[in-house]
C-alpha positions in Angstrom: 13.2 -0.9 -21.0 10.6 1.6 -20.0 7.0 1.0 -20.8 4.7 3.8 -22.0 1.9 5.1 -19.9 -0.5 3.5 -22.3 1.1 0.1 -21.8 1.1 0.5 -18.0 -2.6 1.2 -18.0 -3.3 -1.4 -20.6 -5.1 0.9 -23.1 -4.7 2.2 -26.6 -3.7 5.7 -27.7 -7.0 6.2 -29.4 -9.1 5.9 -26.1 -10.7 8.9 -24.6 -9.6 10.4 -21.3 -12.7 8.9 -19.6 -11.8 5.4 -20.9 -8.2 5.8 -19.8 -9.5 6.9 -16.4 -11.6 3.7 -16.1 -8.4 1.6 -16.9 -6.6 3.6 -14.2 -9.3 3.0 -11.6 -9.4 -0.7 -12.4 -5.6 -0.9 -11.7 -5.9 1.4 -8.7 -8.4 -1.0 -7.1 -6.1 -3.9 -7.7 -2.8 -2.4 -6.4 -4.0 0.1 -3.8 -1.9 -0.4 -0.6 -5.0 -0.3 1.6 -6.1 -3.7 0.1 -2.8 -5.2 1.2 -2.8 -4.1 4.8 -3.0 -7.8 6.0 -0.5 -9.1 3.4 3.2 -9.7 3.9 5.5 -6.7 3.9 6.9 -7.9 0.6 3.5 -7.9 -1.1 2.7 -4.6 0.5 5.8 -3.0 -1.0 5.2 -4.6 -4.4 1.7 -3.3 -4.5 2.8 0.2 -3.4 5.5 0.1 -6.1 3.0 -0.9 -8.8 0.6 1.8 -7.6 3.3 4.4 -7.9 3.9 3.3 -11.5 0.2 3.3 -12.3 -0.1 6.8 -10.7 2.8 8.1 -12.9 1.1 6.8 -16.0 -2.2 8.4 -15.0 -0.5 11.7 -14.2 0.8 11.8 -17.7 -2.5 10.9 -19.5 -5.1 12.6 -17.3 -4.3 16.1 -18.5 -5.1 16.6 -22.3 -2.2 19.0 -22.8 0.3 16.8 -21.0 -1.0 13.8 -22.9 -0.7 15.6 -26.3 2.8 16.7 -25.4 3.8 13.2 -24.4 2.3 11.8 -27.7 4.3 14.3 -29.7 7.7 14.3 -27.9 7.7 11.2 -25.7 8.8 10.8 -22.1 12.1 12.5 -22.3 10.5 15.9 -22.6 7.7 15.6 -20.0 9.4 14.4 -16.8 6.1 12.9 -15.5 6.7 9.2 -16.2 8.9 7.4 -13.7 12.5 7.1 -14.8 13.6 3.7 -16.3 15.4 2.7 -13.1 12.3 3.1 -11.0 10.4 0.6 -13.1 13.0 -2.1 -13.2 12.3 -5.1 -11.2 14.6 -7.7 -9.6 14.3 -11.1 -11.4 11.6 -13.1 -9.8 10.5 -10.3 -7.5 8.0 -7.5 -7.7 9.4 -5.7 -4.7 11.6 -2.6 -5.1 15.2 -2.5 -3.9 15.6 -1.9 -0.2 17.4 1.4 -1.0 14.2 2.6 -2.6 12.1 2.0 0.5 11.5 5.0 2.7 11.8 4.9 6.5 8.0 5.2 6.9 7.4 2.2 4.7 9.7 0.1 6.9 8.1 1.2 10.2 4.4 0.9 9.2 4.2 -3.0 9.2 5.5 -3.0 12.8 2.8 -0.6 13.9 0.2 -2.9 12.4 1.5 -5.8 14.3 1.2 -4.1 17.7 -2.4 -5.2 18.5 -1.7 -8.8 17.5 1.5 -8.8 19.6 -0.4 -7.5 22.6 -3.1 -10.1 22.3 -0.6 -12.9 22.0 1.3 -11.6 25.0 -1.9 -11.3 27.1 -3.0 -14.9 26.2 0.5 -16.3 27.1 0.4 -14.3 30.4 -3.1 -15.6 31.1 -2.0 -19.2 30.6 1.1 -18.7 32.8 -1.1 -17.0 35.5 -3.5 -20.0 35.6 -0.7 -22.5 35.5 1.3 -20.9 38.4 -1.8 -19.6 40.1 -0.4 -16.1 40.3 -3.1 -13.5 40.7 -0.9 -10.4 39.8 0.1 -12.2 36.5 -3.6 -12.8 35.7 -4.4 -9.1 36.4 -1.5 -8.0 34.2 -2.7 -10.3 31.5 -6.2 -9.0 31.6 -4.9 -5.4 31.3 -2.8 -6.4 28.3 -5.7 -8.2 26.6 -7.8 -5.1 27.2 -5.1 -2.9 25.7 -4.9 -5.2 22.7 -8.7 -4.8 22.2 -8.3 -1.0 22.3 -5.4 -1.2 19.9 -7.6 -3.2 17.4 -10.4 -0.6 17.7 -8.2 2.4 17.3 -6.3 0.9 14.4 -9.6 0.3 12.6 -10.8 3.8 13.5 -7.7 5.3 11.8 -8.0 3.0 8.8 -11.7 3.6 8.0 -11.7 7.3 7.3 -8.8 6.9 5.0 -10.5 4.0 3.1 -13.7 6.1 2.8 -11.8 9.1 1.6 -10.0 7.0 -1.0 -13.2 5.3 -2.1 -15.1 8.7 -2.4 -12.1 10.2 -4.3 -12.3 7.7 -7.1 
């Protein structure tokens, strides 16, 4: 069964647009995908899915004309609320079906893991270099650890402007 935008945002029909906006912002802070960057891929997808549902509800209620039209005719005539199948959840799981996951959503977690993988590989190579007393192995390990440090720095440089932009937008 499809929930109404009011139910999704947890507010009454009598609230003003400003009060509905506050409810939307509260939920957006909870489910925004940037807050789940270090979480498991399943939790990231669940949060992204919930954020899409919250955005759909806000899209319907933020415009007074669209809200009035929704209140008069319901969701069948507006086309702005997610369809019922988009809001169904698997029993015991908040994550969407794998068929609903885009290719970029599948690739992004691997890109986040690159700096960690480089660091682990560098540490393992350092240990092997000291254990077998191999100078080229030690030099290669230092290069990989340095690359991991650069990857951590560049990843945070790309994430910070987006986080600032999102924070200033709300």
